C-alpha positions in Angstrom: 3.9 -4.4 46.8 7.3 -2.6 46.0 7.7 -0.4 43.0 10.1 -2.7 41.3 7.3 -5.6 41.3 4.9 -3.4 39.8 7.3 -2.4 36.9 8.4 -6.0 36.0 5.3 -7.1 34.2 5.3 -3.8 32.2 9.1 -4.1 31.4 8.4 -7.9 30.2 5.8 -6.9 28.0 7.7 -4.0 26.4 10.6 -6.3 25.7 8.4 -9.1 24.3 6.6 -6.4 22.2 10.0 -5.2 20.9 11.3 -8.7 20.1 8.0 -9.5 18.2 8.3 -6.3 16.2 12.0 -7.1 15.2 11.2 -10.6 14.2 8.4 -9.3 12.0 10.6 -6.8 10.4 13.3 -9.4 9.7 10.9 -12.1 8.3 10.8 -12.4 4.5 7.1 -11.4 4.5 7.8 -8.4 6.6 10.8 -7.5 4.5 8.5 -7.9 1.2 5.9 -5.6 2.8 8.5 -3.0 3.6 10.1 -3.0 0.1 7.0 -2.8 -1.9 6.5 0.4 -3.6 3.3 1.8 -5.4 3.4 2.6 -9.0 1.4 5.5 -10.2 0.2 6.1 -13.8 -0.8 9.6 -15.0 -3.5 10.1 -17.6 -3.2 13.8 -18.6 -5.4 13.7 -21.7 -8.3 11.4 -20.7 -11.8 11.7 -22.0 -14.8 11.5 -20.0 -17.8 10.4 -22.1 -21.3 10.1 -20.6 -23.5 7.2 -21.2 -27.0 8.4 -21.2 -30.5 6.8 -20.8 -32.7 7.2 -23.7 -35.3 10.1 -23.2 -37.6 12.5 -25.1 -36.3 15.9 -23.8 -32.4 16.6 -23.4 -30.5 16.6 -21.2 -30.9 12.9 -20.9 -29.8 11.4 -17.4 -26.3 10.0 -17.3 -26.2 6.4 -16.2 -22.5 6.0 -16.5 -19.1 7.5 -17.6 -16.6 5.9 -19.6 -13.1 7.5 -19.1 -10.3 6.5 -21.6 -7.0 7.6 -22.4 -3.2 6.7 -22.2 -1.5 6.5 -19.0 2.3 6.5 -18.4 4.6 6.1 -15.4 8.3 7.0 -14.7 8.8 4.2 -12.5 11.4 1.7 -14.0 11.1 -2.3 -14.5 7.2 -1.9 -14.7 5.0 -1.4 -17.8 5.8 2.2 -18.8 2.5 3.0 -20.6 -0.8 1.5 -21.4 -4.4 2.4 -22.6 -6.7 2.9 -19.6 -10.6 2.5 -20.0 -12.7 3.2 -17.0 -16.5 2.7 -16.6 -18.2 4.6 -13.6 -21.6 3.3 -12.6 -23.3 5.6 -9.9 -25.2 4.0 -7.0 -25.8 7.7 -5.7 -26.3 11.0 -7.8 -26.2 14.4 -6.7 -29.6 16.1 -5.6 -28.9 19.2 -7.6 -27.6 17.6 -10.8 -28.6 14.1 -11.9 -25.5 13.8 -14.3 -23.2 14.2 -11.1 -22.4 11.0 -9.2 -21.5 11.1 -5.7 -20.5 7.5 -5.4 -20.6 4.0 -7.1 -18.9 1.3 -8.6 -16.8 0.4 -11.8 -14.2 -1.4 -13.7 -11.0 -0.5 -15.1 -9.4 -2.2 -18.2 -5.8 -1.5 -19.0 -4.1 -2.9 -22.1 -0.4 -2.4 -21.7 2.1 -1.6 -24.5 3.2 -5.2 -24.5 -0.5 -6.3 -25.0 -0.7 -7.9 -21.6 -4.0 -6.8 -19.7 -5.1 -5.7 -16.1 -8.6 -5.7 -15.0 -9.6 -3.8 -11.7 -13.0 -3.5 -9.9 -13.3 -0.4 -7.9 -15.6 1.9 -5.7 -15.6 5.6 -6.0 -16.7 8.4 -4.0 -16.9 12.2 -5.0 -14.0 13.7 -2.9 -15.1 17.3 -3.8 -17.1 18.7 -6.6 -14.3 18.1 -9.0 -12.8 14.6 -8.4 -13.7 11.0 -7.5 -11.5 9.1 -5.1 -11.0 5.5 -6.3 -10.3 2.1 -4.2 -10.1 -1.4 -5.6 -8.1 -4.2 -6.5 -7.0 -6.1 -9.6 -9.4 -9.1 -10.3 -7.9 -10.5 -13.7 -5.5 -10.0 -16.3 -2.3 -11.2 -17.8 0.3 -8.7 -16.7 2.8 -10.3 -14.2 3.4 -7.0 -12.3 0.0 -6.6 -11.3 -1.8 -10.1 -10.9 -5.0 -10.9 -9.1 -3.3 -13.2 -6.8 -1.6 -12.3 -4.6 -3.9 -9.3 -4.2 -2.8 -6.1 -6.0 -4.5 -3.0 -4.6 -5.4 0.0 -6.8 -6.5 3.4 -5.8 -6.7 6.7 -7.7 -8.3 10.1 -8.5 -10.2 10.9 -11.6 -11.4 14.2 -12.5 -15.1 15.0 -13.0 -15.8 16.7 -16.3 -16.8 20.5 -16.1 -20.1 19.8 -17.5 -21.2 16.4 -16.2 -24.1 16.1 -18.7 -21.8 16.4 -21.7 -18.5 15.1 -20.5 -15.1 16.3 -21.7 -11.4 16.2 -21.0 -10.1 15.2 -17.3 -7.0 14.3 -15.7 -6.6 11.0 -13.8 -4.0 8.9 -12.0 -4.2 5.3 -11.0 -1.8 3.6 -8.6 -1.1 0.0 -8.2 0.9 -1.7 -5.3 2.5 -4.8 -6.7 2.7 -7.8 -4.5 6.4 -8.5 -5.5 8.7 -5.5 -4.4 10.2 -3.6 -7.5 
């Protein structure tokens, strides 16, 4: 078999792959995916408040955290600010400190400045001893920029309080990827 006959199927495959990629990029759905940008909100002054179980001898075990504070973005044409409230519920805690969550699930409720709402469910994992990494998606709400359908992914990072048993101020960010390009 000559060298030309062996290369022809490979050349046909590469050409077909290039045409398929071009068609995907030029399709309306492909163009929308390429144009979608992620919007990040910063919570510079959030407060982490531990929810503790009842016990006779403090410190009582922390069974959840409520993190709340104002969030803002500099992105144009999206809600510029809102009041963010996250609830972190652990599925696993640190072996060395029962107040320190290493992973779990939670909910995020945002009331935007125009009084629309966004609700997110998420999972989190301790990324290091200072932050939780968050992944989730919008599941309900009235804000048209971040609807539950089509799916609006959410991600973020929330700081763990310096003393996990008493809570305190933390920094956090939350990012949304709107389904409609902005």
